[in-house]
Backbone as CSV, one residue per row, in Angstrom:
resi,resn,N_x,N_y,N_z,CA_x,CA_y,CA_z,C_x,C_y,C_z
1,MET,0.846,-1.182,0.000,0.000,0.000,0.000,0.893,1.247,0.000
2,VAL,0.479,2.218,-0.746,1.236,3.458,-0.886,0.782,4.434,0.200
3,SER,1.736,5.117,0.795,1.395,6.070,1.853,0.859,7.370,1.260
4,TYR,0.120,8.089,2.084,-0.405,9.388,1.661,0.737,10.343,1.320
5,ALA,1.816,10.254,2.057,2.962,11.135,1.807,3.540,10.894,0.416
6,GLU,3.596,9.613,0.010,4.120,9.295,-1.322,3.210,9.843,-2.420
7,VAL,1.906,9.725,-2.211,0.956,10.253,-3.183,1.086,11.765,-3.267
8,ALA,1.130,12.418,-2.112,1.254,13.875,-2.080,2.526,14.317,-2.792
9,GLN,3.606,13.573,-2.590,4.877,13.911,-3.222,4.773,13.789,-4.745
10,LEU,4.095,12.747,-5.229,3.923,12.584,-6.669,3.079,13.697,-7.262
11,VAL,2.010,14.058,-6.579,1.113,15.095,-7.077,1.816,16.446,-7.108
12,GLU,2.680,16.697,-6.125,3.429,17.956,-6.087,4.268,18.151,-7.335
13,HIS,4.705,17.049,-7.941,5.614,17.134,-9.079,4.899,17.200,-10.420
14,VAL,3.565,17.258,-10.405,2.820,17.401,-11.654,2.967,18.849,-12.103
15,PRO,3.537,19.074,-13.273,3.716,20.452,-13.741,2.370,21.174,-13.830
16,GLU,2.350,22.406,-13.398,1.117,23.187,-13.359,0.441,23.257,-14.726
17,GLU,1.233,23.329,-15.787,0.646,23.421,-17.120,-0.035,22.113,-17.552
18,ASP,0.267,21.012,-16.858,-0.363,19.727,-17.170,-1.666,19.507,-16.406
19,VAL,-1.997,20.420,-15.514,-3.197,20.270,-14.707,-4.295,21.153,-15.274
20,VAL,-5.385,20.522,-15.655,-6.543,21.258,-16.150,-7.240,21.876,-14.951
21,ALA,-7.680,23.121,-15.073,-8.389,23.771,-13.965,-9.557,22.913,-13.539
22,GLY,-9.622,22.620,-12.248,-10.712,21.830,-11.708,-10.496,20.332,-11.822
23,SER,-9.401,19.907,-12.429,-9.171,18.475,-12.557,-8.588,17.934,-11.264
24,SER,-8.540,16.634,-11.189,-8.029,15.995,-9.986,-6.823,15.134,-10.322
25,PRO,-5.627,15.721,-10.362,-4.446,14.901,-10.633,-4.239,13.854,-9.552
26,ALA,-4.687,14.148,-8.336,-4.538,13.182,-7.252,-5.389,11.945,-7.501
27,LEU,-6.532,12.116,-8.112,-7.383,10.967,-8.436,-6.648,10.049,-9.393
28,GLY,-6.118,10.608,-10.452,-5.366,9.816,-11.417,-4.130,9.186,-10.811
29,THR,-3.425,9.925,-9.982,-2.228,9.407,-9.334,-2.572,8.242,-8.422
30,ASN,-3.605,8.398,-7.606,-4.020,7.311,-6.717,-4.438,6.090,-7.515
31,LYS,-5.173,6.314,-8.574,-5.641,5.221,-9.434,-4.445,4.459,-9.996
32,GLU,-3.468,5.195,-10.509,-2.288,4.573,-11.101,-1.445,3.846,-10.056
33,LEU,-1.305,4.435,-8.880,-0.527,3.793,-7.826,-1.160,2.483,-7.370
34,LYS,-2.453,2.394,-7.466,-3.167,1.166,-7.096,-3.201,0.175,-8.260
35,GLY,-2.708,0.590,-9.422,-2.695,-0.280,-10.585,-4.074,-0.516,-11.173
36,LEU,-4.943,0.484,-11.064,-6.320,0.348,-11.531,-6.552,1.117,-12.826
37,SER,-7.309,0.514,-13.710,-7.774,1.236,-14.889,-8.984,2.061,-14.472
38,GLN,-9.387,2.990,-15.317,-10.596,3.760,-15.012,-11.803,2.835,-14.921
39,GLU,-11.859,1.858,-15.813,-12.990,0.936,-15.819,-13.062,0.142,-14.519
40,LYS,-11.919,-0.354,-14.064,-11.880,-1.147,-12.824,-12.251,-0.274,-11.625
41,LEU,-11.709,0.928,-11.567,-12.041,1.828,-10.463,-13.526,2.171,-10.481
42,ALA,-14.073,2.393,-11.659,-15.502,2.704,-11.765,-16.339,1.559,-11.199
43,ARG,-15.964,0.323,-11.518,-16.703,-0.836,-10.989,-16.554,-0.927,-9.480
44,LEU,-15.327,-0.757,-8.982,-15.096,-0.843,-7.530,-15.848,0.244,-6.762
45,ALA,-15.904,1.437,-7.357,-16.558,2.570,-6.697,-18.055,2.627,-6.969
46,ASP,-18.520,1.805,-7.898,-19.931,1.801,-8.293,-20.358,3.179,-8.812
47,VAL,-19.521,3.717,-9.704,-19.844,4.974,-10.383,-19.621,4.764,-11.880
48,ALA,-20.226,5.608,-12.681,-20.067,5.500,-14.133,-18.627,5.830,-14.531
49,ASN,-18.094,5.057,-15.471,-16.747,5.322,-15.971,-16.644,6.750,-16.507
50,ASN,-17.686,7.208,-17.162,-17.710,8.565,-17.703,-17.555,9.606,-16.579
51,THR,-18.085,9.306,-15.414,-17.953,10.209,-14.266,-16.483,10.374,-13.887
52,LEU,-15.758,9.265,-13.845,-14.325,9.334,-13.509,-13.547,10.098,-14.569
53,ILE,-13.869,9.850,-15.819,-13.189,10.556,-16.913,-13.391,12.063,-16.763
54,LYS,-14.623,12.453,-16.485,-14.922,13.881,-16.334,-14.253,14.469,-15.092
55,MET,-14.162,13.693,-14.014,-13.497,14.188,-12.811,-12.010,14.414,-13.068
56,GLU,-11.368,13.456,-13.726,-9.927,13.569,-13.982,-9.606,14.680,-14.966
57,SER,-10.472,14.884,-15.939,-10.187,15.880,-16.973,-10.540,17.293,-16.543
58,GLY,-11.350,17.400,-15.486,-11.767,18.719,-15.036,-13.097,19.142,-15.611
59,GLU,-13.693,18.298,-16.463,-14.998,18.624,-17.028,-16.069,18.654,-15.932
60,ASN,-15.948,17.751,-14.962,-16.852,17.752,-13.808,-16.081,18.345,-12.639
61,LYS,-16.248,19.630,-12.417,-15.502,20.327,-11.366,-16.147,20.202,-9.997
62,ASN,-17.384,19.727,-9.961,-18.107,19.629,-8.693,-18.804,18.284,-8.549
63,PRO,-18.013,17.196,-8.436,-18.664,15.902,-8.232,-19.382,15.891,-6.882
64,THR,-20.398,15.063,-6.781,-21.143,15.010,-5.521,-20.269,14.414,-4.424
65,LEU,-20.599,14.740,-3.205,-19.870,14.186,-2.063,-20.005,12.673,-2.058
66,GLU,-21.169,12.182,-2.431,-21.394,10.730,-2.488,-20.424,10.070,-3.466
67,THR,-20.255,10.673,-4.638,-19.317,10.138,-5.636,-17.893,10.178,-5.098
68,LEU,-17.504,11.291,-4.492,-16.158,11.400,-3.922,-15.920,10.344,-2.862
69,LYS,-16.911,10.106,-2.014,-16.778,9.094,-0.960,-16.612,7.701,-1.553
70,LYS,-17.390,7.386,-2.577,-17.297,6.074,-3.219,-15.926,5.849,-3.848
71,VAL,-15.440,6.872,-4.544,-14.133,6.758,-5.201,-13.023,6.653,-4.158
72,ALA,-13.093,7.469,-3.126,-12.078,7.419,-2.065,-12.067,6.052,-1.392
73,LYS,-13.236,5.520,-1.116,-13.318,4.206,-0.476,-12.707,3.125,-1.369
74,ALA,-13.012,3.173,-2.660,-12.468,2.197,-3.601,-10.945,2.284,-3.676
75,LEU,-10.409,3.503,-3.533,-8.951,3.707,-3.582,-8.280,3.525,-2.226
76,GLU,-9.106,3.371,-1.171,-8.605,3.235,0.198,-7.827,4.468,0.639
77,VAL,-8.386,5.634,0.299,-7.808,6.912,0.704,-8.934,7.796,1.221
78,SER,-8.585,8.952,1.751,-9.611,9.883,2.202,-10.082,10.750,1.028
79,VAL,-11.246,11.356,1.190,-11.752,12.278,0.163,-10.735,13.395,-0.055
80,ASP,-10.144,13.902,1.012,-9.137,14.961,0.889,-8.003,14.560,-0.056
81,ASP,-7.648,13.286,-0.029,-6.539,12.833,-0.845,-6.839,12.847,-2.338
82,ILE,-8.115,12.835,-2.701,-8.410,12.835,-4.141,-8.855,14.192,-4.648
83,ILE,-9.048,15.141,-3.759,-9.455,16.480,-4.223,-8.339,17.506,-4.100
84,LYS,-7.172,17.115,-3.652,-6.050,18.042,-3.518,-5.615,18.540,-4.873
């Protein structure tokens, strides 16, 4: 299992120009660290794959708290860890 500090360190190194306003680089980083595809994470979190795509790209800048909780639980992290 990857520590929160390791995830935070990886996210810190994402160049600002690579981050879309409102996107969640931490979501993608956590997903990748867990070795999950978007499809697998969507199934584990019981959310639509399209929802995850929109969250990562920044198209969905305000996902519901319920969606954030489901995704965080599937990744075994806190909601704070995926919205940083």
